[in-house]
C-alpha positions in Angstrom: -3.4 -10.7 -28.4 0.1 -9.7 -27.3 -1.4 -7.0 -25.1 -3.8 -9.5 -23.5 -1.0 -11.8 -22.6 0.9 -9.0 -21.0 -2.0 -8.7 -18.5 -1.8 -12.4 -17.3 1.5 -12.0 -15.4 0.4 -8.9 -13.4 -2.9 -10.6 -12.6 -1.2 -13.7 -11.2 1.2 -11.5 -9.2 -1.7 -9.4 -7.9 -3.4 -12.5 -6.5 -0.3 -13.2 -4.5 0.0 -9.6 -3.3 -3.7 -9.6 -2.4 -3.4 -12.7 -0.3 -0.4 -11.2 1.6 -2.3 -7.9 2.1 -5.4 -9.8 3.4 -3.3 -11.8 5.8 -1.6 -8.7 7.2 -4.9 -6.9 7.6 -6.4 -9.9 9.5 -3.4 -10.0 11.8 -3.5 -6.3 12.6 -7.3 -6.0 12.8 -8.8 -5.1 16.2 -11.9 -7.0 17.1 -15.1 -5.1 16.8 -16.0 -5.9 20.4 -13.0 -3.9 21.5 -14.3 -0.7 19.8 -17.1 1.6 20.7 -20.3 0.8 18.8 -20.2 4.0 16.6 -16.5 3.4 15.7 -17.1 -0.3 14.9 -20.1 0.8 12.7 -18.1 3.4 10.9 -15.3 0.9 10.2 -17.8 -1.7 9.0 -19.5 0.9 6.7 -16.1 1.8 5.2 -15.4 -1.9 4.6 -18.7 -2.5 2.9 -18.3 0.5 0.6 -14.7 -0.5 -0.1 -16.0 -4.0 -1.1 -18.6 -2.4 -3.4 -15.9 -0.1 -4.9 -13.6 -3.1 -5.5 -16.3 -5.1 -7.1 -17.1 -2.1 -9.4 -13.5 -1.7 -10.3 -12.9 -5.4 -10.9 -16.1 -5.8 -12.9 -15.1 -2.8 -15.1 -11.7 -4.3 -15.7 -13.1 -7.7 -16.4 -15.5 -6.2 -18.9 -12.6 -4.4 -20.7 -10.6 -7.7 -20.8 -13.5 -9.7 -22.1 -14.2 -7.1 -24.8 -10.6 -7.1 -25.8 -10.6 -10.8 -26.1 -13.7 -10.8 -28.3 -12.9 -7.8 -30.5 -9.1 -8.0 -30.4 -9.2 -4.3 -29.5 -6.0 -3.3 -27.8 -7.3 0.0 -26.6 -9.6 -1.9 -24.2 -6.5 -3.5 -22.6 -4.4 -0.3 -22.2 -7.3 1.5 -20.5 -8.1 -1.5 -18.2 -6.3 -0.2 -15.1 -7.7 3.4 -15.3 -11.2 2.2 -16.2 -11.2 0.1 -13.0 -9.8 2.9 -11.0 -12.4 5.3 -12.3 -15.2 2.9 -11.3 -13.6 2.5 -7.8 -13.2 6.2 -7.3 -16.8 7.0 -8.3 -18.2 4.5 -5.8 -15.9 5.9 -3.1 -17.1 9.3 -4.0 -20.7 8.1 -3.5 -19.7 6.6 -0.1 -18.2 9.9 1.1 -21.1 12.0 -0.3 -23.6 9.8 1.7 -21.6 9.7 5.0 -24.1 9.8 7.9 -24.8 13.1 9.5 -25.4 13.5 13.2 -29.1 12.6 14.0 -29.3 14.4 17.4 -30.8 17.8 17.8 -27.9 19.1 19.8 -24.8 18.6 17.7 -21.1 19.0 18.5 -18.1 19.3 16.4 -14.4 19.4 17.0 -12.7 22.7 16.1 -10.0 21.1 14.0 -8.8 22.3 10.6 -8.3 19.3 8.4 -6.7 19.2 5.0 -6.1 16.7 2.2 -2.5 16.3 3.3 -3.5 15.2 6.8 -5.9 12.6 5.5 -3.7 11.1 2.7 -0.1 9.9 3.1 2.3 12.6 1.9 4.5 9.9 0.3 1.5 8.5 -1.6 0.5 11.9 -2.7 3.9 12.5 -4.2 3.8 9.1 -5.9 0.4 10.0 -7.3 1.7 13.3 -8.7 4.8 11.7 -10.1 3.0 8.8 -11.7 0.3 11.1 -13.2 3.0 13.5 -14.6 5.0 10.7 -16.1 2.0 9.1 -17.6 0.9 12.4 -19.2 4.4 12.9 -20.5 4.5 9.5 -22.1 1.1 10.0 -23.6 2.1 13.3 -25.1 5.4 12.0 -26.4 3.8 8.9 -27.9 1.1 11.0 -29.6 3.9 13.2 -31.2 6.1 10.3 -32.3 3.4 7.9 -33.4 2.5 7.3 -37.1 -0.7 8.7 -38.6 -2.7 5.6 -37.8 -2.1 6.3 -34.1 -1.0 2.7 -33.4 2.4 2.3 -34.9 5.7 4.1 -35.2 7.7 4.6 -38.4 11.3 5.2 -39.4 12.4 6.1 -43.0 15.9 5.8 -44.4 17.7 9.1 -45.1 17.3 8.6 -48.9 13.6 7.9 -48.5 13.8 4.5 -50.3 12.8 2.4 -47.3 10.4 2.8 -44.4 10.0 0.5 -41.4 6.8 0.4 -39.3 6.3 -1.3 -35.9 3.2 -1.8 -33.8 1.7 -1.6 -31.3 3.0 1.8 -30.3 1.3 4.2 -27.9 0.2 6.7 -30.5 -2.7 9.0 -30.3 -5.2 6.2 -30.9 -4.2 4.6 -27.6 -3.1 7.6 -25.6 -6.3 9.7 -26.2 -8.6 7.3 -24.2 -5.9 6.9 -21.6 -5.7 10.7 -21.1 -9.5 11.0 -20.9 -9.9 8.3 -18.3 -6.8 9.5 -16.4 -8.4 13.0 -16.1 -11.7 11.5 -15.0 -9.9 9.3 -12.4 -7.9 12.3 -11.1 -11.1 14.4 -10.7 -13.0 11.7 -8.9 -10.1 11.0 -6.6 -9.5 14.6 -5.8 -13.2 15.0 -5.0 -13.0 12.0 -2.5 -9.8 13.4 -0.9 -11.6 16.8 -0.4 -14.7 15.2 1.1 -12.9 12.9 3.6 -11.5 15.8 5.8 -14.8 17.6 6.0 -17.2 14.7 6.7 -18.8 14.6 10.2 -16.7 13.0 13.0 -17.6 9.6 14.3 -19.4 9.8 17.7 -17.5 8.3 20.6 -14.2 8.4 18.7 -11.3 10.3 20.0 -9.2 12.5 17.7 -6.7 9.7 16.9 -9.4 7.2 16.0 -11.3 9.6 13.9 -8.2 10.6 12.1 -7.3 7.0 11.5 -10.7 6.3 9.9 -10.3 9.3 7.6 -6.7 8.3 6.8 -7.8 4.8 5.7 -10.6 6.1 3.5 -8.3 8.5 1.7 -5.5 5.9 1.4 -7.8 3.3 -0.2 -8.9 5.5 -3.1 -5.6 7.2 -3.6 -3.6 4.0 -3.7 -6.0 2.6 -6.3 -5.8 5.6 -8.6 -2.1 5.8 -8.2 -1.6 2.1 -8.9 -3.8 2.4 -12.0 -1.7 5.3 -13.4 1.6 3.5 -12.7 0.4 0.2 -14.2 -0.8 2.1 -17.3 2.6 3.8 -17.5 4.3 0.4 -17.3 2.2 -1.0 -20.1 2.9 2.0 -22.3 6.6 1.8 -21.7 6.5 -1.9 -22.7 4.7 -1.1 -25.9 7.0 1.8 -26.8 10.2 -0.1 -26.0 9.1 -3.2 -28.0 8.0 -1.4 -31.1 10.5 1.5 -31.0 13.5 -0.8 -30.7 12.5 -2.8 -33.8 12.9 -0.2 -36.4 15.6 -0.1 -39.1 17.5 -2.7 -41.0 19.0 -3.5 -44.5 17.3 -2.6 -47.7 18.1 -3.0 -51.4 18.7 0.1 -53.5 19.7 -1.6 -56.7 20.6 -5.1 -58.0 23.3 -6.4 -55.7 23.5 -3.1 -53.7 22.3 -3.0 -50.1 22.3 -0.3 -47.5 21.4 -0.2 -43.8 19.6 2.4 -41.8 18.6 2.7 -38.2 17.3 5.3 -35.8 19.9 7.3 -33.9 21.6 5.8 -30.9 19.6 8.0 -28.6 16.4 6.6 -29.9 17.5 3.0 -29.4 18.8 3.8 -26.0 15.4 5.3 -24.9 13.6 2.3 -26.4 15.8 0.0 -24.4 15.3 2.0 -21.2 11.5 1.9 -21.7 11.5 -1.8 -22.4 13.6 -2.9 -19.5 12.1 -0.5 -17.0 8.5 -1.5 -17.7 8.5 -4.6 -15.5 9.8 -2.6 -12.5 7.2 0.1 -13.1 4.4 -2.5 -13.3 5.7 -4.2 -10.1 5.7 -0.8 -8.3 2.1 -0.3 -9.4 1.0 -3.7 -8.1 2.8 -3.1 -4.8 1.1 0.3 -4.5 -2.3 -1.2 -5.1 -2.0 -3.5 -2.1 -0.1 -1.2 0.2 -1.8 -1.2 3.6 -3.1 2.1 5.1 -1.1 3.4 8.0 -3.5 3.0 10.9 -3.1 2.9 14.7 -1.2 0.0 16.1 -2.9 -3.0 17.6 -1.9 -2.1 21.1 -4.1 0.9 20.8 -7.6 -0.5 20.9 -8.8 1.9 18.3 -6.7 0.5 15.5 -7.9 0.8 12.0 -6.4 -1.2 9.1 -7.1 -1.0 5.4 
């Protein structure tokens, strides 16, 4: 139940960010009448597929949340962001795999060498790599430090007379499904990022417009996967900090004789850092999720906005 309540705050904040992002996109949007028909069609196709991907991701996340509410299964909560991102990336992969090919008998192609780095924002790529690496490190550390049940963490007094246990801790029972979904999300996202640069160019679009269309497609899937990893990281830090900071205390060794025991200061310091950094990490994930794609400016009649 505690894990379910943790989701409510980010969901409310995400609604506000979504509203702001939608208003910005509407303000910067170039009317379809100002674009060549093939360009307007390509943008409309991208928006339709983005809507389908968003519905798939939101539906998957909602199913996880409903299942967690019914079964009180916390694993369904911790995998919620990555499960939604996986569904989103798979739909985006289908969209790129079915990108229309030129129908004319005489075909032309620009002799340009495109790469993933040209399609996706370098800053967002670095954020994705950093978020994925930190998430993998936290999962590995939690699996090592967690108790045998995979959901709690324990601390025993030096004399072995007392043991404290705290849950929910990101042990192997929680981090194993996160690692599996994280890998699946990374593979699907990488596949999309490699298909975007090699898809056929849009007819009647100049190099800048075609590059903007590719940039938006890559940005949308990359920001979703990155945000999911960062949000998951924030949730794991919250669980680790809450449970890891509650170990230790006084215990009785004989009638009228009490002792106290607590983990080392380094352990408590790390638990405090994890606890207090988790809101900032979660906020960074939400901001990433709704960060607009860098398209052409409105004054250029070929602008494209995520």
